[in-house]
C-alpha positions, 0 to 999 in steps of 0.5 A: 535948422536947430539953434545948436547947429546954427551956433556950431556953424557960426563958431566953425566959420569964426574958428576958420578965420582964426586958424588962418592966422596962427599955428595949428594944433593937429591931433593924429589918431592912428591905429596905435597897434600897427607900426605903419599907421603910427609911422605915417602919422609921425612922418607927417607930424615931423613936417608939421612941427618943422612948419611951426605947428603943434602935432599931438598923437593919441591912442589907447592902452599906451603901456600895452606891449603891442602899442607902437606909440613909443615911436612917437615918444622917441621922436619927441611928440606929446602922446595922449590917451583916448579910447579906441578899438582894441584892434590887437584883440580882434586881430589875434582872434582873426589870426587864430580862428579865421574870417568867421570870427571876424563876422561875429566880432563885428556884430558883438563889437562892444567887446572890443570897440564900444563906439559910443564911448570911443566917439565921446572920448575923441570929442573930449580930447578935441575940446580939451586940447583945443584941436584945430584939425583931426587926422586919422589913420585907421583910427575910429570916430574921426569924421563923426568927432569933426562933425560934432565939434565943427573941427576939420577932419581928414584921413590917411588911407591907401586908396586900394581900400576903396575896392571894399566899397563896391555897391554890393558891399556898401549895402552890407556896410550900410545895414551893419551900420544902421542896425548896430552902430548908428544907435550908439552914434545917435546917442552921442549926436543927441547929447551934443545937439547935432543932427544925426548923419549917415556915417558913410556919407560923412566919411566920404565927405572928408579929404582922404590922403592916399600915401601912394604914387598916382600910378597905384592910386585907385579912384572911386566915384563915391570918394571924390576927395580921395587923392594921392600925395605920394609914399609916406614910409617911416623907420623907427629910431634904431641903430644898425645891427651888430651883423650889418658888416656881414651883408657885404661879404658876397652872400646873397641877402634876402630881407624878411619882414612882416611888419607888425601885422603879419603871421611871422612866427608860424611862417619861420617854423615852417620854412626853417629846414628848407631855408637853412639849406639854401645858399642865402642869408635871411635878414629877419626883423621881428617887430615883437612878433617872434618868441625868443625860443623860435629865434634860438631855433633858427638855422645859422644863415639867419640874422635877427633884429627887432627893427632895422633901418630898412633904407640901410639894409635893403640896398644890400639885399637881392629880394624881400619876403614880406606881408604886403604892407604898403610902407614896406613895399615903398622901402623896397622900391626905393632900393629897386628890390623885387619882392615876394608878398605873403598876405594874411588878410584882405587889405594885404591881398589887395596891396600885393595884387597891385604889386603883381600887376606892376611886375615887381612882385610874386604872391604866395600864402602866408598861412600855407606856403612851404619852405620849398615853395617860397624858395622857388619863388625867391629863385624866380625873383633872382633869376628873372631880371624883369622883376628887378627892372620893374622895381627899379622903374619906380626907384627914382620916383619913390626916392624923390616924392615927398609924401609926408611934406605933400600931406602936411602942406595940404592939411594946413591949407585944408584947415585954413581954407576948406575942402572945396578949394581944389586949387589946393592940390596943385599948390601943395602936392608935388611929384617927382618932376618938381620934387626937392628935399622935404626941408626945402618944401617946408613953409616958414614957421607960423607966427 
């Protein structure tokens, strides 16, 4: 064993002893261009703060109009700059040119995701802020930075993503990583005096917390530490819209939301004519995805807001049209509302397929569905009570599972005791038969 490795392991053991007796400084690294990833981190961070710990959120291009870390700032959390992939750049190219351009961008990743600079900067932040625990949610460099610094690392990730890890796909990832990425990673490893390690194995060794119900959890033997903690969904701080009182006038309301990653504007242009003639009111949240010109062209039965508190809007709606996002799905289930999923990328397809399997959703194509086709599917959701009953079957369990609290309690125990104490699960993760309010599950503030 190298002297640097020996010293690093001794320092890690000493740090773990100290961690058990003081408050933790936790660094959250979400994909800060996606509201769902930021929102989940914020919800877990709020519980940790109530427990007396110190959460910090980090992201790239903090002043960029697509950054969603203003949500964390509004909740009073410190936010620091760290180099991360310019996901919005790659996503815009995918939306415009389709999947082939994503293959090109994966090969020529330096244009938007310079791995060596990203990893070096994450290590800098971990050391500069004396971080005790790193938590990623679609951020990059989490497990490698934890390995280099000796700081425990964990991730928030929907377990259906494990379906990307079929044996044949793992071989493709391995080749891509070893031919293109590992050299950059190795340069950083050598600089910090640690032995290079396979990135997929490093990722699989850290705990991954799935913000899903156990019924929706997809187990994978390659990821033995990937487990369900329950739904974690968030609402940006916002007021009720001025048209809120209209929702109770007897008109059938349909909620339309594509989160921050859906193809909303082209969809609206395509369906305006047919939706404008329907006997429904369409409640649309734009999340900065729709231009003022398109909003101005909307039929009279449309209502718009940048954000709305979904927990207040959905109880007045009969169905939801959405992009397949995990958090949005759980908001709808909490209200017992069936949904039409219109995914535009593979992760959303996996999510919607899971919902269709459970009987509370229908699926269409965000890119190609017409207004008439979408209306037929909405009418099917409204006329066939099986969809609403299937959604209502999960209503109680979603409302009463405290996913953010489960995640926070596990993360604290993991930072203090390590991953291999599997008893931590039974001690920290609670599902409906034991669920109470999040505040009641919060520990006494740390000394």
